[in-house]
N, C-alpha and C positions, 0 to 999 in steps of 0.2 A: 226016702228022705227027697221033699220037693225042691226042683231046682229052676230055677226061673232068673229071668234081666226085671231089672228094679232101675229105676230113674232117680237119682237122687241128687240135692243143691248140696253145695258144698262151698262154704267161703275159704278163699286162702291168698295171700298175699305174696306176693314176689315182685322181680325188682324188672322191668322189661325197659329195652333199647328202643326207646321210639326213633322214626327214622329222621325227625327233628333233632334229638338228641346224638344221632350217631351225625348226624353233619356236624353240628357244634363241636365235637371230639374231633371230627377231620380236619374242620378249620383247623384247631388250635397248632397240630402237625404239619399242615402245610407251609412251606418257604413261600417268600414274598413272591417268586414269579408264577409259582404254581397259583396262588391265590387270584393274584391279578387274571390270570387264566382262566379261572373258573368263576370268577366273579363275572367277566366279558361274557362266558358261556349261559350261568345262568340270565343275563340279561338277553341274551336272545333267543330263550328258551320261555323265559318268562315277561308275556308284553307289561306286566304289572309293572316292571323295575324301569326306572328311569335315572340317569346319572345329571344329578343337580348343574345345573348349565354356572360358569362363570357370568359376574358381570355383565360384561358385553355381550356375550349368547344371551343375557335375559331381555337385554336391552334390544337386540337383532328381533327378538321375538315379539316382545311389545309393539315394535315398529312395524311387525308385517300382522300381528292380530289388528291395529289400530289405523293400518291403511295408511299410515305417513311415508311419504315420499323419500325415498333415498336420500334423493338429491338435497333434501331440506336438511337432513339429519349431519350430511357430509359438509353440509355450509356452516353448520352449526359448531364442528368440531374442525375446521378446517385450519383453523390458526392452533390448535394444539398438533396437530398432524405436521405443520411444518417444520416442528420443533424436533420429531424424531427420525433418525437415521435411515439413509438410502436403502438398506436391508427392512426393515419395518414398511419403507413404503410400498415397497412391492407387492405385489398381488398374485400370490404364490398357486391359488386355483387356477390363474387366468394363464399365468405361464405354463403348468404343468398342463393346462388343454391347448395351449398354443402350439406345444410340441407332441400333441398326442398325435399318432397316427391318425385318429378318425374325427380329427378337427382341424388339420391342415385346410387353409382355404382353398388351395387347387387340388382339382380332382387326380393328379397326375403328377410328377416329374420325373424329367427324362427317361420318361418312357414306362416308368414303376408307378403302379396302381398305389393309391393312399392303401386300400385295402389289404394290400402286400405287404405294407410295415406294419411293425408291432409297437403295440401301446407300450407308455412309459411302466406299467408295471414289469411286463414282460423282460426288460430290458437291463432291470436291476439283478445283478450277478449273486448266485447264491454259491456257498462251497460245494466241490466236486466230493464225493464219497470216493471209499478205495473198491467199491465196485463199480461204481460208474467209471471210475478211470479205467479199471483194467476191461471192463466191459468193451468200451469203444476200442482198445485193440485189437480187443477180441475179433470185434466185427471187421477192422482193416485187415487184420491176418490174412492170410494165403491159404487158411483151412477150410476144409470142406464141410457142409450142411452138419455130417454127424459129430465130425468133431469139435466143430462150434458147440452144438448141444451137450458134448462131453465137458468142453472148455466154459461153458457158463455154468454148469454143475460143480464143477472143482470150485469156480470165483466163489460160488452161492455157499461153499463150504469154510470159507476160509475165517478164521475170526480177527478179530480188530486192529490184532498189531500184523496183519498179512499171513499167518501162518497155518497150513492145515493141521491141524493137533487132532479134532475132533474125530475122524475118519481114516479109514485105511484105504492104500488105494485098490485092496479086494473088495472092500466095503462099497467103494464109489463103482467098481466094476457090477457088482450083483445088483444094483440099484434097478428097480424095472424100469425108472424112468428114461435110462440111458442103454441099459441091455450091453454094457461093452464087454473086451476080455481086459485083462489085468496090464497086456501089453499095448493096447489102444488107449485106456487110461493114462499109463508111464509115457507114452510117447507125448500127450498133449499135455500133462504137466509139467515135461522138461521143457515144451514150448512158451506156456505161460511163465515159468520160471525165470525167461528171457527178457519179461515185460518189466516195463518201468511200474514201481520203484524196484532197484534190484535187491535180490533176494528174498522177493515175494513167492509166497505159495510155497516157501520150503517146511519142512518136516519137524525141523529141529533147529536150535541154536548151529549147530556146528556144521548142518545144509546151508542154512542162508547165509552164514560168513564165507561158506568155501566158493558159492556162487557168486560173491560179492568179489574174491580172491581173484575168479576165472575172468571175472571182466574186467577186474581193474589190476591187478598185476597178476598174468596168469605165468609169468616167468620167474615169479620169484618164491622159488625154491623154498625158504627159509618158511615164509609164511603159511604155504602149502603144508609143510611136515609139521609145523607147528598145530595149525587146525586139524589137521587129520588126525594126530596121533595123541598131541598135548595140551589140549584144551583144557582139561582139569589143572595138570600143572600150570599152565599160563594164570588158571584163577587163582592158584595159590601162590603165584609168583615166584615160583621154583627156579629161579633163571639160570642155576647154576648146572641142576638136573636137567636141565630142556638142553645146556649147551653141551653138557657131556653126552650127553644122550646121542644128537644129531651130530657130535664132533665139528662145533665150532666155537665161537669164543663168544663172550658174555654179550659184546657188543652190538654182535649179530643179532642175536637174541634179543635184546632191549631195543635194536632199531627196529625188529619186525613186528613185536610186540607194541611198539606205538605205532606203526603202519594201521595193525588189527584195531589197535582203539579207535580209530577213523572211519572204520564199517557203520552200517546203522543195524544194530541187532532187532528193531521193532520197525521193520520197512512201512507197515502199514501204520503208524500213527502219524505219519504226514499226514495221512487223512481222517485222522479218528473226529469224531464228530463231538468228541469232548475236549479237545484243543483250545485254546485260546478263550476256556470258559470264564467268564465274568461275575464276581461275587458283587449283588447289591446288598448294602447292610439293610436290616430291617431298622434299626432304632442307631440314634446315635447319641454319643453321651460327651457334654460339652463340660467346659470348667468356666464358671460365671461366679466371678465375687468371690474366690477360695472353695464353692461349693461345686460339685459335678454333677449334675441333670442329664434327662433322658429325653430325648425327643422323638417320637417314630418317624420314620421314612413314611409320608405317603405319597410320595412322585410314584407317578402310573396307575395309583391304585383308584378306580371312579368312584366318587361318593353317591351311593345309592338314596332314590328317596321312591316313596310309591306315587303313583300313577294318581295325579288328582282327576283326571280323565274318567279313569277305571271306579276311583272312590266313588265319586258323585253318580256313577251310572249303577253300582252297587246298592249305594242309596234309595236311587229312584226307583228298581227294583222291588225294594224291601218296602218302599211306600205303597208300592200299587199291590201288595201281596203276591206278587206273581213267582213262583218258584219253579224254574226250569234248568234245563241243563246249561243255558249262561250264566244265571245267576250261581248255580252251583261250582260251574269252572272260575268263575271270577273272584268267589270267593276264599276258593282253593289256592288260585295263586295269590291274592293278597296275604293267606294265609302264612304260605312260603316266603314270599317276599319280604313281611316282617320280622320271620322268623331268619332269615337270612342277615337283614340288617342289625338283629338284634345281637345275632351269633359274632359278624363279623365287630361290632363294638366291643365284644367280650373280649374277644380273641385279643384285640390288640389294647387294652385296659390289663390286660392279664400278663402281655408283653412288658407294658411297663411297669407293671408293679414286681415283675422278675428282676427288670434290670436293675430296679431301684435298692430293691433288696441286695444285689450282686452289689453294686456301689458299695454300698453300707459294710458291705464284709469285705470287701477288696479295695478298700479306699487306699491303702498302701500301695498296693501295685498300680494305683493310677497317679498317683504323686511321685512312686519312688524308682517304680520298674519291677519288671518280672523276677526279679530276685527277691520279693516281700510278696510274691502272690502266697497266701495262706490257703489250710487246707478247708476244702470246704464241699459237703454233701447235699442231696436232692433236699433231705428232711430238714436241712438247718433253713433254705427258702421257703421251703412250705410252711415251716411253724411258723416264719416271720411274717409271712404272706396270709396265714391261715387257708393253705389250700391242700390238696392231697399230692403226695410224692406224683404221681402218676401225671397230674396238670403239670408240674415243673417240668418234669422231663417232655413232656409232650411239646411244652412252649420251647424248650430251649433245645429242641433237635431240628436241624437246617435254618436256624437263625443266626444270623451275624450283627455284630456292632461295631459300629465305627467309636472308637477313642480316641482320644490323644496321644497313646501309645501303639494306634494299629487298629486292623480288622481283625477280630477274633470272631470264632462261632461263638454262642453264648457257652455251650458244653466245656468250653475250656476254661470257665472260672471254677467248675466244680474238678475237685481230683485229691486223691489221696496222699496223705505226710506221713515227713519223715523229722522226729525228735530229735533234737540237738541236746546236746550234755548239757546244757542248763535248763533245758524243760521246755523250752520254746519250739514251737510246730513250726515245719516249714513243709510247704507244697511241693510235692510232687515234678509239678513243671518246675519251680524254682532251682530244685536240687538238677534237672535235667539239665535248665541253661548253663549251673556250675558244671559239670561233668562237659556240655560242651565248649564251654569257654578253658577247660585244660586242657582239653584234648585239640582247641585251635593252637593253645602255647606249647605244645609239645617237639621237642625234636623230630622232623617227618624220618631221619635215618634210626632211631633207638625210642620208637612208641610207647608209650606207658600202657602196661595190665590194669586189668580191670583190678585187682587188687593192690596197686600202687596207684589207680586212683582213689581208691575207698580209704586207705591211708592220707593220702595227700586233704581229701577233703575233711579227714576227721581231724590231721593237725593245724591246717590252715582254715578252714570254715567251723570247725568242734561240730562237722556233723557225723552223726553215727550212724554210720552205714555200712551192711555185707556186700562180701565180692557180688555175689550173686544178683545183687538188686540193681549195683552198678551195672552188671550185664544186660540186664532185663531193659534197663532206662536207654543203656546205649541203644540195644536189638531197635527198641520202641521207635527210635531218631532216625536209624537207616544207617546207623555209623559201626563200621567193622570191626573187626577184633583187631589187637594190636596187631599179631602177625601179619593179617591182609593190610594195614595200616600201611607198613613200612614202605617208604619209597625208595624203589630201586632201580627203577625208570619212569 
C-alpha cells in the first residue's frame, strides 16, 4: 500500500472576527469615560485622526493660514468682547504662563532661582493612596534599613481596605526578598499597626477593632471584653447574653456597643481610589411636550475627522503611481481612522435606539415612579430594535442614563417580574421598592419577619409572593433579617 502526502484545495465557510469587528464590539461595551480615554489614545497613535474644531478655532486657523494680523481681527470683534463678563475676557493661557516657574520675568527672587520653582502642573494636588501614606510614615520611623525593608513588604501586601488578609506572617518571613524570621516580621507588623489610619495592617476585624480600642479607650474593660470574646454575640445583638456573661447590666453593654460602632472597620477605605467615584450619564432622557426623548451626552468626547492633509498626500501618491512604505502606512491609518469613526457612530446610534426602546416599554415608570416599573428582558428590546440580545447586553453594560426620576444604569430597566392576583405583572424592582417601604415603616422594636412582609404584600398590594422571594430581595438590597433589625441600642 503506497502512502504519501498530497496537496488538496478545499473551500470552506467560517465566521472570522476581524480586528475591525473586534474593535467595534469592544466599543459597544466601553463606558463613556473609557471611550473618551480610548479615543484620546487613538488620536495619539494615528496621525490621520483629527478633532473637529469649533467655529472660533476654525477662524483662528484661517487667520493663521491667510496671514491676517491678530490686531485687525481683535479690532473687528472689540465691540462684541466689551459685552462679555470679566472672566471671559481673561487670557487664561497668559495667566498660567505668568505664574509658571519657567516664565517669571526675573531670574531669581529672594535668593531662590526660578529653576527651583515647580511648574503649574506640578503644584496640582493628587489624592494620596494608602500605600503612599503608610510608606511616608515608614520612612520617618526609627526603624533600621532591614526593618524598613520588611515594613515595605508588609505594606505592599495590604488590601485596599488596609487589612493583611491574603498572606500570613510565616509566608512573609519565608519570602526570598526579605528572608526574615517570623519574630522579626511580627515585630515590624506591630509597629506598622500603630501607624495612621488606626487599625491598619490588622489580620481580621477583631484585631482591627482591638487596635483601635487600645489606642482610643485603653481603660474601657467592657469594650475590650466584648471585642475579645463576644464579637459574634455583638453582631447578633445578644445584649442579655453579653451582660450575663460579663456580669454587667444591659445599659453598660449598650454603652460599649455604641462606642464600638464609632470605630472604623475598614481603615484603608479613607484612601481608596474608588472613593468619590462620579457617574457621568451616557444619555439623557427629557420630557418634551408630554413625550420622553433621548439625547446623547457627548461632552468631552472628541468629534473626529480624517485629516485632509493625509488624504491629499495619499491621493497624490496614487496619481504618481508610487507604491512605497509611506503610502501603505497612510492607507492603513486612513482605513483604521474611518473604521473607528464609523464604529463610534454605530455605538452612539445603538445606545439611542436601545434607550428609546426602553422609554417605550417603561413609560409608566418615567411618568409615575418605580412602583410602575414593568418586567423587561433583553430579548424584548432586541426584538423591538431588530438587534441581537448580546448587542443589547453590551450596550447596557456600564452605561448610565439621566432621567427625571434620577440616574440609573441602563441594566436597571431589565428585570424579572412578580404576578399580581389580577394577572398583572410587576417588576422585581417595583416589588423591592414596596418591601423597602414596608420595612421603613415598621416598628423598630418589633420588625416584621419575611413571612409577615409577604402576607402584608398579598393583603395590601394584591401581590402573590413567597417568603423565600421576600428574603432574597431583602438580601439583594442589603437589608438585615428581622432578628438583626431589632433596635435595642
